[in-house]
BADREN-846701 format. One record per residue (C-alpha): x, y, z; chain; residue number from 1. Coordinates in pm, 1 decimal, padded with zeros to 6 digits. Each point is the difference from the previous one (the first is absolute). Layout:
N
ATOM         xx         yy         zz   ch     i
ATOM          X          Y          Z    A   NUM
...
This chain:
449
ATOM         xx         yy         zz   ch     i
ATOM    00710.9    04437.4   -00395.9    A     1
ATOM   -00017.9    00198.9   -00325.9    A     2
ATOM    00339.5   -00083.2   -00152.3    A     3
ATOM   -00145.1   -00131.6   -00329.1    A     4
ATOM   -00151.8    00343.3   -00068.0    A     5
ATOM    00349.9    00129.4   -00076.3    A     6
ATOM   -00032.2   -00175.7   -00337.7    A     7
ATOM   -00172.4    00193.1   -00281.3    A     8
ATOM   -00170.0   -00304.3   -00149.4    A     9
ATOM   -00146.0   -00109.5    00331.3    A    10
ATOM   -00131.2    00350.0    00073.7    A    11
ATOM   -00176.8    00006.2   -00337.6    A    12
ATOM   -00138.8   -00348.9    00057.2    A    13
ATOM   -00128.3    00070.6    00351.3    A    14
ATOM   -00178.7    00323.6   -00100.3    A    15
ATOM   -00171.3   -00167.8   -00294.2    A    16
ATOM   -00095.3   -00295.1    00219.3    A    17
ATOM   -00146.4    00224.7    00269.8    A    18
ATOM   -00231.3    00188.8   -00239.3    A    19
ATOM   -00097.6   -00316.6   -00182.5    A    20
ATOM   -00066.3   -00194.8    00319.5    A    21
ATOM   -00228.4    00270.6    00137.4    A    22
ATOM   -00217.9   -00048.1   -00306.4    A    23
ATOM    00024.2   -00376.6    00038.7    A    24
ATOM   -00134.4    00005.8    00354.2    A    25
ATOM   -00277.0    00237.8   -00105.8    A    26
ATOM   -00099.8   -00247.8   -00270.1    A    27
ATOM    00018.2   -00297.7    00238.1    A    28
ATOM   -00236.4    00178.5    00239.9    A    29
ATOM   -00240.0    00085.3   -00282.1    A    30
ATOM    00003.0   -00351.6   -00143.7    A    31
ATOM   -00078.6   -00161.5    00335.5    A    32
ATOM   -00278.5    00248.2    00068.9    A    33
ATOM   -00152.5   -00044.9   -00347.3    A    34
ATOM   -00016.1   -00377.5    00038.4    A    35
ATOM   -00129.9    00012.8    00357.1    A    36
ATOM   -00261.5    00276.0   -00027.8    A    37
ATOM   -00076.1    00080.2   -00366.2    A    38
ATOM    00018.2   -00334.5   -00181.5    A    39
ATOM   -00117.8   -00215.5    00294.3    A    40
ATOM   -00193.0    00043.6    00322.9    A    41
ATOM    00293.4   -00008.4    00244.9    A    42
ATOM    00114.2   -00340.5   -00132.8    A    43
ATOM    00342.9   -00070.8    00153.0    A    44
ATOM    00022.5   -00326.4   -00195.7    A    45
ATOM   -00017.1    00193.9   -00328.1    A    46
ATOM    00287.1    00217.0    00121.7    A    47
ATOM    00198.3   -00313.7    00079.3    A    48
ATOM   -00057.7   -00127.8   -00354.1    A    49
ATOM    00114.9    00337.3   -00140.0    A    50
ATOM    00321.2   -00017.7    00202.3    A    51
ATOM    00054.8   -00361.4   -00107.4    A    52
ATOM   -00029.8    00092.0   -00368.4    A    53
ATOM    00234.1    00296.5    00040.7    A    54
ATOM    00268.7   -00182.0    00196.7    A    55
ATOM   -00029.1   -00347.1   -00156.0    A    56
ATOM    00198.3    00057.8   -00323.6    A    57
ATOM    00331.7    00069.8    00180.8    A    58
ATOM   -00023.1   -00352.2    00140.3    A    59
ATOM   -00096.9   -00164.2   -00329.4    A    60
ATOM    00251.0    00193.4   -00212.7    A    61
ATOM    00290.3   -00002.8    00246.0    A    62
ATOM    00240.2   -00195.3   -00223.9    A    63
ATOM   -00054.1    00217.3   -00307.4    A    64
ATOM   -00003.9    00331.8    00187.4    A    65
ATOM    00316.9   -00079.8    00194.7    A    66
ATOM    00178.1   -00116.5   -00313.1    A    67
ATOM   -00093.6    00323.7   -00178.2    A    68
ATOM    00127.1    00207.8    00293.3    A    69
ATOM    00337.5   -00173.3   -00032.5    A    70
ATOM    00009.9   -00019.2   -00379.1    A    71
ATOM   -00111.4    00346.6   -00118.1    A    72
ATOM    00086.0    00362.1    00078.5    A    73
ATOM   -00200.1    00063.5    00317.7    A    74
ATOM   -00039.6    00372.7   -00061.7    A    75
ATOM   -00158.3   -00057.8   -00341.3    A    76
ATOM   -00212.7   -00281.9    00138.5    A    77
ATOM   -00132.0    00234.2    00270.1    A    78
ATOM   -00087.9    00264.1   -00258.6    A    79
ATOM   -00218.5   -00258.7   -00177.5    A    80
ATOM   -00168.3   -00132.5    00315.8    A    81
ATOM   -00063.4    00343.7    00151.5    A    82
ATOM   -00149.9    00124.9   -00328.3    A    83
ATOM   -00228.4   -00303.7   -00012.9    A    84
ATOM   -00118.7    00054.8    00356.8    A    85
ATOM   -00068.2    00366.6   -00078.2    A    86
ATOM   -00221.5   -00091.2   -00298.5    A    87
ATOM   -00193.3   -00253.6    00209.9    A    88
ATOM   -00065.6    00265.1    00265.9    A    89
ATOM   -00132.5    00239.6   -00266.2    A    90
ATOM   -00232.8   -00269.1   -00135.5    A    91
ATOM   -00145.4   -00080.7    00344.2    A    92
ATOM   -00048.0    00369.9    00074.8    A    93
ATOM   -00187.6    00059.1   -00326.0    A    94
ATOM   -00227.6   -00301.2    00057.8    A    95
ATOM   -00082.6    00120.0    00351.6    A    96
ATOM   -00068.8    00355.7   -00115.7    A    97
ATOM   -00230.5   -00118.9   -00277.7    A    98
ATOM   -00187.9   -00231.1    00236.8    A    99
ATOM    00056.7   -00323.1   -00193.8    A   100
ATOM    00236.2   -00172.5    00244.8    A   101
ATOM   -00121.3   -00335.8    00133.1    A   102
ATOM    00146.9   -00246.9    00247.6    A   103
ATOM    00112.2   -00247.3   -00272.2    A   104
ATOM    00165.1    00288.9   -00188.1    A   105
ATOM    00179.0    00110.7    00316.1    A   106
ATOM    00119.0   -00354.8    00053.2    A   107
ATOM    00133.5   -00004.9   -00357.7    A   108
ATOM    00192.5    00322.8    00058.8    A   109
ATOM    00128.8   -00132.2    00333.4    A   110
ATOM    00141.2   -00295.0   -00193.5    A   111
ATOM    00154.6    00241.8   -00251.0    A   112
ATOM    00164.8    00196.9    00281.1    A   113
ATOM    00128.1   -00327.5    00140.6    A   114
ATOM    00157.7   -00116.0   -00326.5    A   115
ATOM    00176.6    00333.5   -00051.7    A   116
ATOM    00113.5   -00001.7    00361.8    A   117
ATOM    00137.7   -00352.1   -00035.3    A   118
ATOM    00266.9    00137.7   -00234.8    A   119
ATOM    00033.2    00339.5    00168.5    A   120
ATOM    00065.7   -00112.4    00359.2    A   121
ATOM    00316.0   -00215.5   -00037.8    A   122
ATOM    00154.5    00246.4   -00246.7    A   123
ATOM   -00080.2    00289.6    00235.2    A   124
ATOM    00144.6   -00173.6    00306.0    A   125
ATOM    00316.1   -00109.8   -00181.0    A   126
ATOM    00043.5    00343.6   -00160.8    A   127
ATOM    00061.8    00154.4    00344.6    A   128
ATOM    00321.2   -00204.4    00012.6    A   129
ATOM    00090.3    00130.4   -00347.1    A   130
ATOM   -00036.0    00359.9    00115.7    A   131
ATOM    00236.7   -00033.8    00299.3    A   132
ATOM    00316.3   -00197.7    00070.5    A   133
ATOM   -00007.1   -00309.6    00221.3    A   134
ATOM    00122.1    00187.0    00307.4    A   135
ATOM   -00314.2    00216.3   -00010.9    A   136
ATOM   -00247.5   -00266.6   -00112.7    A   137
ATOM   -00155.3   -00072.9    00340.4    A   138
ATOM   -00034.3    00372.0    00074.3    A   139
ATOM   -00152.0    00069.0   -00342.6    A   140
ATOM   -00256.1   -00279.2    00043.1    A   141
ATOM   -00102.0    00144.0    00338.0    A   142
ATOM   -00025.6    00357.7   -00132.1    A   143
ATOM   -00201.8   -00127.1   -00296.8    A   144
ATOM   -00236.5   -00161.1    00252.0    A   145
ATOM   -00009.9    00325.8    00197.8    A   146
ATOM   -00102.6    00187.4   -00315.3    A   147
ATOM   -00266.0   -00262.6   -00065.6    A   148
ATOM   -00139.6    00036.6    00351.2    A   149
ATOM    00018.6    00378.5   -00002.0    A   150
ATOM   -00224.3   -00021.6   -00305.0    A   151
ATOM   -00214.6   -00245.7    00191.8    A   152
ATOM   -00032.4    00261.5    00272.2    A   153
ATOM   -00131.0    00259.9   -00247.5    A   154
ATOM   -00168.4   -00200.9   -00274.9    A   155
ATOM   -00284.4   -00186.4    00175.6    A   156
ATOM   -00114.1    00307.0    00195.5    A   157
ATOM    00014.5    00213.6   -00315.8    A   158
ATOM   -00178.2   -00274.8   -00192.6    A   159
ATOM   -00277.6   -00024.0    00259.0    A   160
ATOM   -00054.0    00376.1   -00007.1    A   161
ATOM    00002.7    00009.8   -00382.5    A   162
ATOM   -00253.5   -00284.6   -00016.0    A   163
ATOM   -00237.7    00212.7    00206.1    A   164
ATOM    00074.4    00321.4   -00197.6    A   165
ATOM    00029.9   -00112.1   -00365.1    A   166
ATOM   -00077.1   -00372.9   -00011.8    A   167
ATOM    00200.1   -00317.5   -00057.6    A   168
ATOM    00036.9    00042.7   -00376.7    A   169
ATOM    00205.7    00317.8    00031.0    A   170
ATOM    00225.8   -00166.2    00255.7    A   171
ATOM    00103.6   -00253.7   -00265.0    A   172
ATOM    00062.4    00280.5   -00250.8    A   173
ATOM    00214.0    00192.5    00250.3    A   174
ATOM    00195.0   -00316.7    00072.7    A   175
ATOM    00067.8   -00046.4   -00371.2    A   176
ATOM    00152.0    00348.0   -00008.5    A   177
ATOM    00236.4   -00084.2    00287.3    A   178
ATOM    00154.0   -00280.4   -00206.0    A   179
ATOM    00163.0    00276.3   -00205.4    A   180
ATOM    00224.9    00079.9    00298.3    A   181
ATOM    00157.3   -00346.0   -00013.4    A   182
ATOM    00028.8    00005.2   -00377.8    A   183
ATOM    00178.2    00336.9    00015.3    A   184
ATOM    00231.7   -00130.9    00273.7    A   185
ATOM    00091.2   -00304.1   -00209.5    A   186
ATOM    00074.8    00230.2   -00294.4    A   187
ATOM    00221.1    00232.2    00209.1    A   188
ATOM    00208.2   -00274.5    00164.9    A   189
ATOM    00364.6    00007.4   -00108.5    A   190
ATOM    00038.7   -00337.9   -00166.3    A   191
ATOM    00380.8    00008.7    00009.3    A   192
ATOM   -00007.0    00023.1    00381.0    A   193
ATOM   -00211.7   -00313.6    00046.7    A   194
ATOM    00167.5   -00308.2    00146.5    A   195
ATOM    00079.3   -00242.7   -00286.5    A   196
ATOM   -00270.6   -00261.0   -00044.0    A   197
ATOM    00157.1   -00337.1    00091.7    A   198
ATOM   -00110.4   -00293.9   -00213.2    A   199
ATOM    00095.5   -00360.5    00064.5    A   200
ATOM    00113.4   -00221.2   -00292.1    A   201
ATOM   -00327.2   -00191.4    00030.9    A   202
ATOM   -00223.3    00304.7    00046.3    A   203
ATOM   -00264.6   -00152.4   -00225.7    A   204
ATOM   -00092.4   -00281.1    00241.9    A   205
ATOM   -00325.8    00085.7    00170.6    A   206
ATOM    00034.9   -00258.2    00278.2    A   207
ATOM    00337.3    00122.2    00129.6    A   208
ATOM   -00168.0    00233.0    00252.1    A   209
ATOM   -00207.1   -00286.5    00142.9    A   210
ATOM    00305.0   -00225.0    00032.2    A   211
ATOM    00206.0    00273.7    00160.0    A   212
ATOM   -00263.2    00072.7    00265.0    A   213
ATOM   -00050.3   -00373.5    00062.5    A   214
ATOM    00365.2   -00019.8    00107.3    A   215
ATOM   -00027.4    00297.5    00235.4    A   216
ATOM   -00183.6   -00104.9    00316.2    A   217
ATOM    00015.1    00353.1    00137.7    A   218
ATOM   -00183.7    00128.7   -00307.9    A   219
ATOM   -00252.1   -00283.5    00017.6    A   220
ATOM   -00081.9    00085.8    00361.8    A   221
ATOM   -00026.2    00369.3   -00089.1    A   222
ATOM   -00235.9   -00076.7   -00288.3    A   223
ATOM   -00218.5   -00223.0    00221.1    A   224
ATOM   -00031.9    00269.7    00267.4    A   225
ATOM   -00081.5    00270.5   -00255.6    A   226
ATOM   -00251.0   -00229.7   -00171.2    A   227
ATOM   -00194.1   -00074.1    00319.0    A   228
ATOM   -00022.1    00364.7    00100.2    A   229
ATOM   -00072.7    00110.8   -00357.0    A   230
ATOM   -00274.6   -00256.4   -00058.6    A   231
ATOM   -00196.6    00034.1    00322.3    A   232
ATOM    00120.2    00316.2    00172.9    A   233
ATOM    00064.8    00265.4   -00261.5    A   234
ATOM   -00357.1    00027.6   -00128.3    A   235
ATOM   -00022.0    00356.8    00126.0    A   236
ATOM   -00252.3    00121.2   -00261.3    A   237
ATOM   -00244.7   -00262.2    00125.9    A   238
ATOM    00075.1    00065.1    00367.9    A   239
ATOM   -00004.8    00380.7   -00020.5    A   240
ATOM   -00303.9    00037.2   -00227.7    A   241
ATOM   -00220.9   -00244.7    00189.5    A   242
ATOM    00108.1    00139.3    00338.1    A   243
ATOM   -00067.0    00353.8   -00126.4    A   244
ATOM   -00353.9   -00104.7   -00086.5    A   245
ATOM   -00038.2   -00170.2    00338.8    A   246
ATOM    00100.9    00325.9    00169.1    A   247
ATOM   -00247.3    00194.2   -00218.9    A   248
ATOM    00265.9    00179.8   -00207.1    A   249
ATOM   -00013.9    00110.6   -00364.5    A   250
ATOM    00271.2   -00009.4   -00269.6    A   251
ATOM    00201.6    00273.4    00169.2    A   252
ATOM    00000.4   -00199.7    00324.7    A   253
ATOM    00124.6   -00305.3   -00189.3    A   254
ATOM    00274.2    00203.6   -00168.5    A   255
ATOM    00107.3    00139.9    00335.3    A   256
ATOM    00048.0   -00352.0    00138.5    A   257
ATOM    00234.0   -00082.3   -00289.3    A   258
ATOM    00197.0    00318.6    00066.2    A   259
ATOM    00026.8   -00074.6    00372.3    A   260
ATOM    00132.5   -00344.5   -00089.9    A   261
ATOM    00262.5    00176.2   -00211.3    A   262
ATOM    00128.3    00204.0    00296.4    A   263
ATOM    00137.5   -00313.7    00161.3    A   264
ATOM    00111.9   -00127.4   -00340.2    A   265
ATOM    00205.7    00313.3   -00063.8    A   266
ATOM    00168.1   -00023.1    00340.8    A   267
ATOM    00080.4   -00366.7   -00062.6    A   268
ATOM    00155.1    00076.4   -00338.4    A   269
ATOM    00215.2    00283.8    00136.7    A   270
ATOM    00124.9   -00218.3    00284.5    A   271
ATOM    00092.7   -00265.7   -00254.2    A   272
ATOM    00196.4    00264.4   -00191.8    A   273
ATOM    00208.0    00070.5    00311.9    A   274
ATOM    00117.3   -00361.2    00032.9    A   275
ATOM    00334.3   -00087.0   -00154.8    A   276
ATOM   -00143.6   -00318.4   -00153.0    A   277
ATOM   -00315.8   -00208.2   -00018.0    A   278
ATOM   -00015.8   -00270.9    00267.5    A   279
ATOM   -00225.4   -00302.1   -00009.9    A   280
ATOM   -00067.3    00023.2    00375.1    A   281
ATOM   -00174.4    00333.5   -00062.5    A   282
ATOM   -00229.7   -00175.7   -00247.6    A   283
ATOM   -00084.3   -00267.4    00257.1    A   284
ATOM   -00069.1    00244.7    00282.3    A   285
ATOM   -00206.6    00223.1   -00230.0    A   286
ATOM   -00233.3   -00286.4   -00093.9    A   287
ATOM   -00064.2   -00063.2    00369.3    A   288
ATOM   -00059.2    00369.6    00061.7    A   289
ATOM   -00240.7    00006.5   -00293.6    A   290
ATOM   -00202.7   -00288.3    00142.0    A   291
ATOM   -00025.2    00162.8    00340.9    A   292
ATOM   -00091.1    00345.4   -00134.5    A   293
ATOM   -00265.4   -00129.1   -00241.4    A   294
ATOM   -00148.3   -00217.1    00274.0    A   295
ATOM   -00028.2    00298.4    00234.1    A   296
ATOM   -00152.2    00214.4   -00277.1    A   297
ATOM   -00274.6   -00257.2   -00055.2    A   298
ATOM   -00133.3    00061.7    00352.1    A   299
ATOM   -00005.8    00380.9   -00009.5    A   300
ATOM   -00353.8    00129.9    00073.6    A   301
ATOM    00039.6    00354.9   -00133.5    A   302
ATOM    00107.9    00142.3   -00337.3    A   303
ATOM    00270.7    00219.5    00159.4    A   304
ATOM    00147.3   -00289.5    00200.3    A   305
ATOM   -00003.6   -00226.5   -00305.8    A   306
ATOM    00178.8    00267.1   -00203.3    A   307
ATOM    00263.6    00045.3    00273.1    A   308
ATOM    00087.8   -00371.0    00007.6    A   309
ATOM    00031.5   -00001.8   -00380.5    A   310
ATOM    00316.4    00208.7    00042.8    A   311
ATOM    00169.3   -00301.1    00160.6    A   312
ATOM   -00142.4   -00233.9   -00265.4    A   313
ATOM    00151.8    00218.6   -00272.2    A   314
ATOM    00333.4    00024.2    00181.8    A   315
ATOM    00041.1   -00376.3    00034.6    A   316
ATOM   -00121.0   -00069.9   -00354.2    A   317
ATOM    00248.6    00229.8   -00170.5    A   318
ATOM    00283.4   -00098.8    00234.0    A   319
ATOM   -00054.3   -00357.1   -00119.1    A   320
ATOM   -00042.8    00076.8   -00370.2    A   321
ATOM    00281.1    00255.5   -00030.6    A   322
ATOM    00246.8   -00217.3    00187.0    A   323
ATOM   -00099.1   -00307.8   -00200.7    A   324
ATOM    00037.4    00191.8   -00327.1    A   325
ATOM    00340.6    00133.6    00102.3    A   326
ATOM    00113.9   -00342.8    00120.2    A   327
ATOM   -00098.7   -00164.1   -00328.2    A   328
ATOM    00165.9    00270.0   -00210.9    A   329
ATOM    00329.9    00018.1    00191.1    A   330
ATOM    00058.4   -00374.3    00041.1    A   331
ATOM   -00104.5   -00119.1   -00346.8    A   332
ATOM    00228.7   -00064.8   -00295.6    A   333
ATOM   -00030.4    00317.3   -00215.5    A   334
ATOM   -00038.1   -00207.0   -00317.0    A   335
ATOM   -00312.8   -00162.1    00145.4    A   336
ATOM   -00134.8    00299.1    00192.2    A   337
ATOM   -00287.8    00069.9   -00240.2    A   338
ATOM   -00127.0   -00356.0    00010.8    A   339
ATOM    00036.1   -00031.9    00377.2    A   340
ATOM   -00176.3    00334.7    00049.0    A   341
ATOM   -00274.0   -00117.4   -00235.3    A   342
ATOM   -00049.3   -00296.1    00232.2    A   343
ATOM   -00001.0    00232.7    00299.9    A   344
ATOM   -00259.2    00228.4   -00160.3    A   345
ATOM   -00203.7   -00303.7   -00101.7    A   346
ATOM   -00001.4   -00113.2    00362.5    A   347
ATOM   -00128.5    00341.3    00114.8    A   348
ATOM   -00240.4    00078.4   -00282.9    A   349
ATOM   -00085.2   -00358.9   -00088.7    A   350
ATOM   -00095.8   -00081.6    00357.0    A   351
ATOM   -00291.7    00242.1   -00030.7    A   352
ATOM   -00206.5   -00218.1   -00239.2    A   353
ATOM    00016.4   -00272.7    00263.8    A   354
ATOM   -00062.4    00206.6    00309.2    A   355
ATOM   -00218.7    00290.0   -00118.0    A   356
ATOM   -00306.7   -00207.1   -00099.7    A   357
ATOM    00028.3   -00190.6    00329.1    A   358
ATOM    00031.5    00322.4    00199.4    A   359
ATOM   -00290.0    00150.8   -00194.3    A   360
ATOM   -00218.6   -00302.9    00065.5    A   361
ATOM    00089.6   -00003.1    00371.0    A   362
ATOM   -00073.6    00374.0    00025.2    A   363
ATOM   -00330.0   -00046.7   -00181.7    A   364
ATOM   -00106.4   -00304.2    00203.9    A   365
ATOM    00145.4    00056.0    00345.9    A   366
ATOM    00086.5    00369.8   -00007.1    A   367
ATOM    00318.4    00199.1   -00069.1    A   368
ATOM    00138.6   -00059.3    00350.0    A   369
ATOM    00012.5   -00375.4   -00061.4    A   370
ATOM    00185.5    00059.2   -00328.4    A   371
ATOM    00258.4    00212.3    00182.7    A   372
ATOM    00043.5   -00268.2    00265.9    A   373
ATOM    00070.6   -00253.8   -00274.2    A   374
ATOM    00275.5    00229.7   -00126.3    A   375
ATOM    00137.7    00040.1    00351.9    A   376
ATOM    00026.4   -00377.8    00038.2    A   377
ATOM    00185.5   -00019.3   -00333.3    A   378
ATOM    00252.6    00257.1    00123.3    A   379
ATOM    00065.8   -00191.6    00321.3    A   380
ATOM    00037.5   -00328.5   -00189.2    A   381
ATOM    00249.7    00166.8   -00238.8    A   382
ATOM    00198.8    00124.7    00297.9    A   383
ATOM    00004.5   -00348.5    00152.2    A   384
ATOM    00130.6   -00147.2   -00326.6    A   385
ATOM    00276.7    00259.1   -00015.6    A   386
ATOM    00101.7   -00057.1    00360.6    A   387
ATOM    00006.0   -00377.5   -00053.0    A   388
ATOM    00231.9    00042.1   -00299.1    A   389
ATOM    00220.1    00242.9    00191.3    A   390
ATOM    00045.2   -00254.6    00279.4    A   391
ATOM    00057.9   -00290.1   -00240.9    A   392
ATOM    00256.6    00196.2   -00201.6    A   393
ATOM    00233.6    00037.5    00295.4    A   394
ATOM   -00011.4    00378.2    00001.5    A   395
ATOM   -00141.6    00023.1    00352.2    A   396
ATOM    00264.7   -00065.6    00262.9    A   397
ATOM    00009.2    00013.3    00378.0    A   398
ATOM    00198.7    00286.1    00147.5    A   399
ATOM    00340.9   -00106.2    00128.8    A   400
ATOM   -00039.2    00153.0    00347.6    A   401
ATOM   -00370.7    00077.6    00051.9    A   402
ATOM   -00219.8   -00304.9    00043.6    A   403
ATOM   -00332.9    00140.9   -00118.8    A   404
ATOM    00132.1    00207.3   -00288.8    A   405
ATOM    00037.4   -00106.6   -00361.4    A   406
ATOM    00160.5    00166.2   -00301.5    A   407
ATOM   -00089.7   -00017.8   -00368.6    A   408
ATOM    00296.9   -00046.5   -00231.1    A   409
ATOM   -00079.4    00112.4   -00353.7    A   410
ATOM    00358.1   -00039.4   -00119.9    A   411
ATOM   -00062.6   -00368.1   -00072.5    A   412
ATOM    00072.7   -00028.0   -00373.2    A   413
ATOM   -00285.8   -00079.6   -00233.8    A   414
ATOM    00093.5   -00302.1   -00203.5    A   415
ATOM   -00153.5   -00072.1   -00336.4    A   416
ATOM    00085.9   -00239.8   -00278.8    A   417
ATOM    00131.3    00212.5   -00283.4    A   418
ATOM   -00134.7   -00052.4   -00354.0    A   419
ATOM    00219.6   -00183.7   -00245.5    A   420
ATOM    00097.7    00194.7   -00313.8    A   421
ATOM   -00274.5   -00163.5   -00203.8    A   422
ATOM   -00265.3   -00093.8    00254.1    A   423
ATOM   -00092.3   -00010.9    00364.7    A   424
ATOM    00086.0   -00350.4    00114.2    A   425
ATOM   -00043.7   -00191.3    00325.0    A   426
ATOM    00327.0   -00174.5   -00074.9    A   427
ATOM    00201.6    00321.6    00029.6    A   428
ATOM    00203.6   -00064.9    00311.9    A   429
ATOM    00161.3    00333.5    00070.8    A   430
ATOM   -00170.3    00241.0    00236.1    A   431
ATOM    00090.7    00362.3    00049.1    A   432
ATOM   -00111.3    00226.8    00282.6    A   433
ATOM   -00192.7    00305.3   -00109.1    A   434
ATOM    00130.8    00293.0    00202.7    A   435
ATOM   -00256.4    00213.9    00172.5    A   436
ATOM    00051.8    00372.9   -00054.9    A   437
ATOM    00197.8    00168.5    00273.0    A   438
ATOM   -00025.9    00355.4    00125.3    A   439
ATOM    00244.8    00114.2   -00262.6    A   440
ATOM   -00144.9   -00229.7   -00267.4    A   441
ATOM   -00287.9    00157.7    00006.2    A   442
ATOM   -02278.5   -00219.8   -00257.7    A   443
ATOM   -00440.8    00013.7   -00021.5    A   444
ATOM    00221.1    00018.9   -00310.3    A   445
ATOM   -00161.1    00219.4   -00252.4    A   446
ATOM    00056.9    00061.6   -00366.9    A   447
ATOM    00252.2    00274.1    00069.0    A   448
ATOM    00366.8    00011.4    00082.6    A   449
């Protein structure tokens, strides 16, 4: 489960990420609470707009951000993006402490966070594969997710308590200080031990990532499932904050819900780390589990019962996201990994501008339970799409001796038209199977690693 921790660079990375992510979740809790209770009168629609502005740029800038992740030194790129995010956090904290923050200003800063994140996210995701060799990539992705969710377990609860004790402005300042942990980690990483950065001869073509994914039906199905859940189901700040208010809770009660969600998320990430490789059937089953768990949560009458069901929501969410991330990383051409991961991050983060305002409006008009039920339906639809593809792809087969038993064969080779030396072309006739990693071969996204 923890084999990647034997590497010095990964240990440094994971410690820096843990400290930095704790601050990131503290800031996310403070930002949501500021918009909902200080800058508006419990306006869930305004929170949806804030999320849309913060997560929209990764979708709009996906070609440029993915190209940069493949073209430039990812470690240096991360130093720039993390420093930018730290300065933005300081600015928001100062404006809150001086009492001059307004809703339009917060929206402007949310957009600033989103633009910086658009370049940070694909470089950060691809950099994990630079830190470890291919045989440990799936495990490293899962442990990185476990670190993220361990921070999610601590950060929101700590953020909620700090909001009550010192106010939202100081939470942003404290978060800015935690960025130093990641910057120090990036400085301490042994550059000579990093996996060489693979660049294709045509690395300057921005559209290569789109064309590559278009020829991979398994990736297309994965992206569709993640998009549906991300757009309509993963609006946890809206769900948790509005449900906390419905149950008569304050900021600390809201932060506790986010931490409870992280308990299941952490378990899901650790279980993903135990698997020898990322399997697409786990993604499909996790989307169905997400839909069921979120649907059940929407009917819970008591705060304690609602919080208990959130454990299962968190488990299914991170099982889906971690497995999808690992699947994309381990089955993608290394020369195009940055651009494909940029598309993946755009699907997750870019789905929020579409779904968050809708979820916010539904929560405002019909109540938070209706918004959660919309997300549950999206999860079940995503699962149905994945199952339909699995059946159509020929991977599901009837058992040879038992009539009512089927098996799923994931050894079917993935076939994709390879790019010509100068361009991706539909006329290229040769196809080559992409081997899935064998046992021996082996995000609410925030502004942090």
